N, C-alpha and C positions, 0 to 999 in steps of 0.2 A: 331660542329658548324651546324647550320640548314641549309639547301638548300637555295640556293639564288635565286629568283625568277626574271624574266624579268624586272619587274618594278623597282628594286634595280640596276641591272646589266647595262641597258640601259643606266640610267641617268650619271651613273659614268663613262661609257665610252665615252658618247657622251660630258660629261663635259671636260675629257682629252683630246679628238680628238679635239675639237672646239677651248679649251685653246691653245692647242700644236700648231694649224694651225694659229691663230694669232701670237704667238710669232715665229713661224718659219719662217713665211713670214718676220717677221720685222729683224730678223737675216740673213735671205737669202740676204735681199737687201743690209745690210752691207759687207757680205761675197762676193756677185756678185762685189760691188765696189771696194773690195780688190783685187779682181780676174782679174778684166777687167783693173785696174790702176797700180797694182804693179806686177801682174803675179799669176797663180792659184797655183802654188807650194806653196808659203807661205799662201795662204787663205786655202788650205788644210790642211795645216800642223796645222794652228791655230784651224781650225775647228774641226778636228779630236781630239787634245789636249782637247779643250773645251767639246766635246763629253764625252771623257774618265773620265772628272772629275764630270760630271753631271750623268753617269752611276754609278760611284764609289759612289756617293752620295746615289743614290738610293738602291743600294747593300747594303749599311753600314745601313742607316735609316730604310729600310723599315723592315727589320727583327728585327732591335733593338725596334721599335715601337710596334711591334707585342708582346713583353713581357711586354709592360706597361698595367696595369688593365684595361680592357674593358672600363668601366664607365668613368674612369680619362681620356682616351685617347678621347672617344666620346666627351667628353666636352670640351677640349682643341681644338681639332681639329673643333670641331662645332662651338665654338665661332670665331674662325680665318677664317675658310671658310665663316661664315657668314659677317664678317668685310672684308675679302678679294672679296666675291663677291658683296656686296654693292658697294664697292668703283669701281668693273668695271660696274656696273649697272648705276651708278651715273654718270659717265663718258659719258657711251652710251647714257644716256638719254640726257644729256646736248649738246653731239653734234648731236643726231638726231634733236633737238629742233633748233640747230643754234646757241646755247649759247655760245659754243667754237668751235673751228676750229675742223674740221675732219682730222684725221692722213692721209698725203701724202707721199706714198711710193717713189714716182719719184722723189719729193723734198728731200727727205732723201738721195736717191741715188745720186744725183747730189751733194749734200753737201758733202758726205761721199768722193765722188769721187774729188772734190775741194780741200779737206783737205789733202787726200793723194798725189794727185798730185803735190801739192807744198812743199812736203815733200823732204829730199834730197835722191837722188837715193843711192841704196845699191852698194857695192863695187861686181864686178864680181867672183861668185864661195861664196860667202857669204850669211848667212842666213838673209833675210830681216825681221828683228825682229820687225820693226814699222807694216809691212802688216800681219803678224802672228800675233802678238800680239792685232791688231784691229780685226781680224776674231776670236781669242780666246775670248776675252771680248763680243763680239756680242752674239757668243753662250752660254757661260756661263751667261751673265745677262739675256737674254732672256729665256733662258733654266731653270735657278733657280725658275721662275713663274711655268714652267712646270711640274718641280719635286716637287715642293710644293702642286700642285694641284693633281699630280698621287699620292704622298705617302697619301694626306689628303684624298681621296675619296677611297683609296683603303685599307689603313691599319686599323687593327681590323676589317675587315670584308671579307676578303678572296678575295678582288677584286683588289689586287695590281697587280697581272698579267693581267686582263681584262682592267685596266686603263693604264698600260704600253703599252698594245697592240695599244689602242686607239691612245696614243702620238706617238708611231712610226708609225701608219697608217699615221698620219698627215705629220709626216716628210717625210714619203716616196711620198705622194702626191706631198707636196710642190717642192721637188728636182726634180720630175719626171717632173713637168710641168715647173719649173724653167730651167732644163736643155733643154728642148723642146724650150721655148720661148726666152730664153737667156737675159732675161730683167726684169727689178722688177715688181712684180705681183702687180700693181697699181690697177687692176680690182676687187681683192678679196674684198667682202662687208666686211671688217675689223670691223666697227661699229656694224654692226648686228651681227656679230660672238660675239663680246664682249658684247653686249645686251643679247645673249642667254646663254654665258657662266656666265654672272652675274646671272641671273635667276636660272640656275642649281645650281651652288655654294650655292647661297643663300638658295635654296630649301634644299639642304644637310645641311648646316650648320645649319637650323632652325631644322630639325630633329634631326642631331645628339647632338646638345646641349639639346635638351629635353631627349633624350636617355641618354644622360650623367647625368642628374638631374634626371632620374627616372621617366619620364614621360611616362605613357602605353598610346602612341598614338592610338586612334581608328582606327581601319583598319591595324594596324601594318605598315608594311614598305609600303603598299599601299598610306599611307597617303603623301609620297614623292611625287606622282603624283600631289596632290592636292596643294601641297605648290608651286609646279612649275607654275600650273595655277594661283594660286593668285599671286604671284611675278609677273608672266606675264602680268596679268590684271592691277597689281599696277603700273608696269613698263611703259605701254602704256598709261595708265591715266595719269602719272606723264609727260610724253612727249608731250602729249597735253594743259597739264597744262603750261609746261615751253614755250612752243610754245605762248600762249596766253600771258603770262606775258612779253617775249621777245617782241613782238608785241606792246604791249600797251606802254612797255618801249620807243622803237622806235618811237611811235605815239607821246609820250609826249615830246621827245627831239626834233621832228620834228616841 
């Protein structure tokens, strides 16, 4: 396999890091609610079980995908990444334009605490299955998107380890800040991160779809940087257009 250059490695690591940052913040909010409402022991038990499941998925799926013919792998992952990235980008554009509401971690934290606080208390000495399950589901459900992105940007190009390191770095950062402040990370610019992830995933998806179809991209891997710039510009223009349309609709209703 040819040596990888920075313009391939950095977007892959960046996509894994930023996507993981978003998902880990959301998972942390629920785990924090579990810990402060029902106790830290079941919160940690559920979280560790969830992380074990995610690690097992990466360990199994990563090497398995490496055995798939490269062009088939690139085409399948390219299409999925493009669809996945465009979904993130679309939501980020609509939220930035004010068409749909921004995700509120403080509200999510309060809602989770209210739900857990209203549940029946566990018996002394028994495992709090409700709390452990809530933490487990949060880690697994949010982490599955991270696993997909790590495998998608890493498999077939020798980037599985760098992408995994990007995800692990995001987890470590969120946990460090979360432990320090001991409250939901509501100040994280989640929508901006999702916008960036959408741009990166869409760029990778476009590149790998073309690779899978046998397209000889001008400039080789360097065209990824051009795709990032194109999706970024299109995304920003879409935000401006969505804001204009929303403003006109509000004016008409008034």
